[in-house]
C-alpha positions as a printed Julia matrix, in Angstrom:
210×3 Matrix{Float64}:
  92.88  -148.97  -74.75
  90.78  -147.73  -71.99
  92.36  -145.52  -69.12
  91.51  -148.42  -66.84
  94.06  -150.69  -68.7
  96.58  -147.84  -69.57
  97.53  -147.16  -66.03
  98.41  -150.84  -65.15
 100.13  -151.19  -68.51
 102.39  -148.18  -67.71
 102.88  -149.38  -63.97
 104.06  -152.66  -65.25
 106.48  -151.18  -67.9
 107.85  -148.74  -65.26
 108.34  -151.39  -62.64
 109.9   -153.89  -64.85
 112.36  -151.27  -66.12
 113.35  -150.39  -62.53
 114.05  -154.07  -61.87
 115.81  -154.92  -65.14
 118.14  -152.1   -65.41
 120.74  -152.77  -62.72
 123.72  -154.61  -63.61
 123.3   -158.4   -63.1
 124.29  -161.83  -64.45
 121.58  -161.76  -67.13
 122.7   -158.31  -68.53
 126.38  -159.18  -68.14
 126.1   -162.32  -70.05
 124.01  -160.8   -72.91
 126.32  -157.98  -73.15
 129.44  -160.14  -73.14
 128.16  -162.65  -75.75
 127.03  -159.56  -78.04
 130.47  -157.99  -77.8
 132.36  -161.09  -78.84
 129.75  -162.1   -81.47
 130.0   -160.99  -85.11
 126.31  -159.79  -85.32
 123.06  -159.59  -83.25
 121.69  -162.51  -85.09
 124.32  -164.85  -83.63
 122.9   -164.18  -80.1
 119.33  -164.29  -80.84
 119.1   -167.66  -78.79
 120.31  -165.71  -75.75
 117.99  -162.83  -76.27
 114.91  -164.91  -76.84
 115.54  -167.48  -74.08
 116.33  -164.69  -71.51
 113.13  -162.85  -72.62
 111.21  -166.05  -72.25
 112.66  -166.84  -68.82
 111.57  -163.56  -67.47
 108.13  -163.78  -69.23
 107.35  -166.99  -67.31
 108.61  -165.38  -64.13
 106.38  -162.45  -64.55
 103.29  -164.67  -65.47
 103.91  -166.9   -62.4
 104.25  -163.69  -60.32
 100.92  -162.13  -61.51
  99.05  -165.34  -61.26
 100.43  -165.42  -57.47
 101.99  -168.98  -57.79
 105.46  -167.91  -57.17
 104.47  -166.01  -54.07
 102.8   -169.01  -52.61
 105.86  -171.15  -53.13
 108.38  -168.5   -51.82
 106.2   -168.45  -48.64
 107.76  -171.92  -47.82
 111.08  -171.4   -46.19
 112.38  -174.75  -47.54
 111.81  -173.62  -50.99
 113.38  -170.28  -50.3
 116.41  -171.89  -48.63
 117.02  -174.1   -51.65
 116.91  -171.14  -54.0
 119.38  -169.32  -52.02
 121.9   -172.18  -51.45
 121.9   -173.07  -55.3
 122.15  -169.37  -56.24
 124.89  -168.89  -53.72
 127.05  -171.45  -55.41
 126.32  -170.38  -58.81
 127.13  -166.79  -58.03
 130.57  -167.68  -56.48
 131.15  -169.83  -59.72
 130.16  -166.93  -62.11
 132.2   -164.27  -60.22
 135.19  -166.78  -60.31
 134.93  -167.3   -64.02
 134.47  -163.41  -64.63
 137.43  -162.38  -62.57
 139.82  -165.05  -64.07
 138.58  -164.51  -67.62
 141.63  -164.43  -69.96
 142.31  -161.72  -72.68
 139.23  -161.52  -74.86
 139.43  -161.18  -78.55
 135.92  -160.55  -79.95
 134.88  -162.66  -82.77
 137.12  -165.66  -81.9
 135.58  -168.99  -81.65
 136.88  -169.53  -78.02
 134.13  -167.15  -76.72
 131.32  -167.86  -79.22
 129.07  -170.56  -77.65
 127.1   -173.16  -79.7
 123.39  -172.45  -79.72
 122.66  -175.29  -77.33
 125.27  -173.9   -74.88
 123.82  -170.4   -75.29
 120.35  -171.65  -74.25
 121.53  -173.7   -71.43
 123.78  -171.03  -69.95
 121.01  -168.38  -70.33
 118.47  -170.46  -68.33
 121.17  -170.77  -65.8
 121.82  -167.15  -65.44
 117.99  -166.3   -65.55
 116.8   -168.86  -63.07
 119.73  -169.37  -60.71
 120.28  -165.91  -59.37
 118.17  -166.09  -56.17
 117.77  -162.19  -55.72
 116.65  -161.81  -59.38
 113.97  -164.48  -58.87
 112.91  -163.52  -55.28
 113.04  -159.61  -55.87
 111.09  -159.96  -59.27
 108.51  -162.41  -57.87
 107.79  -160.51  -54.56
 107.83  -157.11  -56.27
 105.93  -157.74  -59.42
 103.55  -160.15  -57.77
 102.55  -157.85  -54.85
 102.2   -154.74  -57.01
  99.28  -156.14  -58.94
  97.28  -157.48  -56.24
  95.0   -154.33  -56.52
  94.1   -155.0   -59.99
  91.26  -157.0   -61.8
  91.9   -159.81  -64.25
  91.86  -157.57  -67.18
  94.28  -155.04  -65.46
  96.49  -157.77  -64.43
  96.73  -158.79  -68.09
  97.6   -155.26  -69.16
 100.15  -155.09  -66.23
 101.71  -158.25  -67.46
 101.99  -157.03  -71.04
 103.73  -153.86  -69.67
 106.36  -155.93  -67.87
 106.9   -158.32  -70.5
 107.26  -155.56  -73.44
 110.0   -153.69  -71.38
 111.75  -157.1   -70.72
 112.0   -158.06  -74.37
 112.95  -154.44  -75.46
 115.82  -154.21  -72.87
 117.45  -157.56  -73.7
 117.4   -156.62  -77.59
 118.8   -153.1   -76.67
 121.61  -154.66  -74.68
 122.58  -157.1   -77.55
 122.5   -154.13  -80.09
 124.67  -151.94  -77.8
 127.14  -154.81  -77.12
 127.33  -155.51  -80.76
 128.39  -151.91  -81.6
 130.67  -151.83  -78.73
 132.44  -155.04  -80.02
 133.33  -153.37  -83.29
 135.32  -150.71  -81.52
 139.2   -151.09  -81.13
 139.04  -151.06  -77.46
 136.38  -153.66  -77.1
 138.75  -156.08  -75.34
 139.79  -153.69  -72.73
 136.21  -152.57  -72.1
 134.94  -156.19  -71.84
 137.67  -157.12  -69.48
 136.83  -154.31  -67.14
 133.16  -155.09  -67.37
 133.95  -158.62  -66.3
 136.02  -157.43  -63.33
 133.19  -155.13  -62.13
 130.73  -157.73  -62.68
 132.73  -160.51  -60.69
 132.86  -158.04  -57.8
 129.12  -157.44  -58.01
 128.54  -161.28  -57.95
 130.8   -161.73  -54.88
 128.99  -158.98  -53.03
 125.64  -160.65  -53.89
 126.85  -163.98  -52.87
 128.05  -162.6   -49.49
 124.56  -161.23  -49.06
 122.99  -164.49  -50.02
 125.1   -166.19  -47.4
 123.75  -163.91  -44.68
 120.4   -164.62  -45.78
 120.96  -168.46  -45.73
 122.51  -168.05  -42.22
 119.34  -166.21  -41.09
 117.06  -168.86  -42.44
 118.85  -171.71  -40.85
 118.78  -170.03  -37.46
C-alpha cells in the first residue's frame, strides 16, 4: 500500500476508534448479551448486525449522502424525537432490570430478536448517528476517491474488531462468579448514561422547534 493510501487508512481507524469506544447503547447491548450467553457463537447475529449497521453509516457518511440529509432540519428533528423516546425506554429497561443469572433462557434472545434489537440500538441513537455521520463525513472531504476508500476501510475494520472484542470480553466476564453483580452495575450506569443523553436530546429538540 502506498503512503498516499496509508495515511487515510490510519486516519479512519483512529477516528473510528475514538468514536466507538465510549459507552453507549450498542456497546452495552453487545456486552450484556455476551455475558448472559454461553459462548461468543450465540451472539454472532448481534456482532455481525451491529458491524453491518455501522458499516452502512460509514459508507453513507463518506459518500456524503448522510450529511445532505442531516442538513434538513425536519429530518434531524425526526431522528432526535424518535431517539429521545428510544433512549428513555432503554434507560427504563436497564434501570429496572431484575437480578440477572447468566445462561438462563430469560435473557437469551432468539436470533430474530437479536437482529431486530441490534438494528434498533444501532440506528435509533440520535447522537451516535449524527456524530458519526458529521465527524466521519466531514473528515474525509480532503481526500480523493481512492483515499476515501482507504479511509472507509480503516473505519470499518476498527468497527468490526471492536464489536468482536466486546463480545469476547463479555463472554469471559460471564464465566466469573461475580458476573451477575457486575452486569447489574453496568446496567445501572448505562441507564444513567441513557437518561443524560435523553435530556441533552430534549434540549436539542427544543432548540430546533424554537
